[in-house]
N, C-alpha and C positions, 0 to 999 in steps of 0.2 A: 868602811865600804859604802854604808847607806848614806853618810853625810857628804862623801865625794860624789856620789851619783846624784844626790840632790842638788849639788852646786852645778853640775852639768844641766840638769833639768831646768834650772832657773835661767840658764843662758839661752834656752830655746826661744824665749820670747823675743830676743833681738833678731831672730831669724825672719821675721815677717814683713818688717817695714819696707825694705827695697822692693820685694816682690809686690807688696800691695800697692806701691806707688805706680808700678808699671801696670798693673791690672787696672787701677783706676784710670790711668791715661788710656788704655785700651777701650774701656767702657764708655768714656767720654769723647773718643776720637771721632772726628767727622768722617774719616774713612778708615774703618778698622782694618780693611784688607791691606792697606799700605802699611799700617803699624805691624800687622801679622807677617807680611812678607819680609819686613826688616828684621823680625824676630826669628823667622824659621831657620836660616841657614846656621846661625850662631847656636841656637838651641839644638839643632840636629848634630852639630859637631860635638857638642857636649854629650848628647844622648848616646851617640855611637861610642865614644871614647870611655865613658863611665863603666860601660859593661866590660870592656876589655881591661881597664884598670882594676875593676872589682875582682877579677879572677886572682889577682895577686894575693888577696887575703887568705886563700887556702893554705898557702905555705907558711903562714904566720901562726896557724893553729896547732895544737897538740894533735898528733896523728891518732892518738886514742880518744879524742873528743868527737865520738861518732854523732852525737846529738847536733853539735854545731855544724859540723861538716854536712850532715844530712839536710839541715834547714838551709844552709847556704846554697847547696847544690839545687834545692827546690826553687830558691829565689832566682838563680840564674836560669833555671829551666823555664820559669815564667817569663823572664825577660826575653827569652828566645822563642816564645810561642808555644811551648809544649809541643815541639815537633810539628807545629802547623806554620808553614812559611808565611802565610798571609796574616798570621797573629804575631809574628815577631815584631816587638815594639817599634823598632826603627822602621819597619814596613808601615806600621800604622801611622807613624808620624809623617812619613812620606806622603800617605794618602791625605792627611790634613793639610800638609803643605800645598799639595796640589789643588785642594778644594779653595784654598785662598788665593790662588794664582802664581804659585811659586813653581817654576820648572825644575826638572831634575838637575839641569845644568846649573841653575841658580842655588839649588839646595847644596850642591856638592862644592861648597866654598873651599878654595885652597887654604892651607893652614895660614899663610901669611896674610890672608884677608880676614881671618877670625878676630873678633875684638880682644884685645889684650887681657881684659878681665876674664873672658871666657877661657882663653888659653892658659892663664895663670891658675884658674881653679881646676881645670883638667889636669894640668902638670902636677899639682899638688895631690890629686886623687891617685895618680900613678905612683907618686913618691910614698905616700902615706900607706897605701895598700901593700906595698912592697917593703915596708919599714918594719918597726917592732910590732909586737902584738898590741900594746897599748895605742900606739898611733893608728893601725889598721882598724881596730875596733871602735875607736873614737870617731874616725873618719866615716866609717859605716853607719855609726849612730847618727852622726850629723847629717850624712846624705839622705838617710830615710826620714828623719825627723823634719828636715827642711822640705822634703818632697811632699809630706802630709800637709804642711802649711801652705804649699803652692798651688797644688792641683785642684783642690776643690773650689777656691775663689776664681780661679781662671776658668774652670769648667762652667761655673754659674754664669760668667759673662759670655762665653761662647754660646751657651744655650739662649741667652737673651738676644743674641745677634741673629738668631734664626738659622744657624747651621744645623744640619741633619746629624742624627746620632751616629751614623757611620763615618761621618767626616771627623767628628771630634771623639772618636772611640778612644784614641790614644790617652786622652785626658779623663775620660769617664773610667776607664780601666785603672789608670794610676791612682785616681781618687779613692778607689776601694782597696786595691791591693797594697798600698803603701802603708796603710794603717796597720795591717798584719806584719808588714816588713819592719816597720818602726818598733813594734813589740819584740820581734825577734832580735833586733839589734840592741834594744834596751836590756833584754834578759841576758843576752851573751855578754854584754859589758858588765852587768851586776853580778854575774855568776863567777867572774874571774877572781883569782886570789892574788890580786895585785898588790905589790909593795907600795908604801907611800910614795916613793920616787916614780913608780910606774903609773900611779894615779895622777900625779902631777903632770907627767908626760902627755897622758891621755886628755887632761883638761886643757893643757896648752894646744894640743893638736885641735881640739874641739874649737877653741877660740880662733885659731888660725883658719879653720874652714869657714867660720862665721865672717871673718873680715873679708875673706876672698869671695864669698857668696854675695856679700854686700856690694862689692865692687862689680861683681858679675852682672847684678841687676841694674845697678846705676848706669852702666854702659849700654845695656839693652835698652834702657828707657831713653838715654840721649840718642841712640841710634834710631829709635822709633820717632822721636820728635823731629829728627832730620830727615825722615823719609826713607822708604826702602833702599838699601844698598848705598846710601850717600855719605854716611858719617864715619864708618869704621876706618877709612883711609885717613880722616883727620885724627881720629883717636890713636892710630898707629904712628901718626907724626909725619 
């Protein structure tokens, strides 16, 4: 169990490179608002859908595993603003998008306009969270660990660009809560009594998430380099 868990932990290092290239591009962009407007609709699509996909994990758990069920219910409650509409994470992201000049109409990108790499990652979340328990827990572990590595560097750049705290609250909130959520995901994975075959399934799922996440950020970077809204048509072919 410990050796298998360590193998997964070692793979986390590869989850930072593509996000960091995008963050560096934003940091050195001559017009960061153009870059962020190109980013917002695609990330919003991911943010909305990952919450719905995540709910599938509940049916993969043992109905007697009250500890895990309780912790995941709290994670979902946090995502949905703890009963406060203006604190729902998608609402916070919409506030950020408006601050960089993205209209609600531009933000609500139809699915056929979403970057294929973003679509592929979201589809895999839906599949994995509704799959076997090793697949679901590995996907969850990856989702949270990659979030930890994404939000703080991005938050640091947004602060340096002079944005107000209320405008980037989506990112400052995630930079804090994802640390706790990653620990929940890690603990859930490690406490499972998985067979050797199930551990291999989980590790394969983890690697699959990493591959798709890398493509996700590579296409976001290309989209930002091409300018707001201009390149996803090319990527779609």
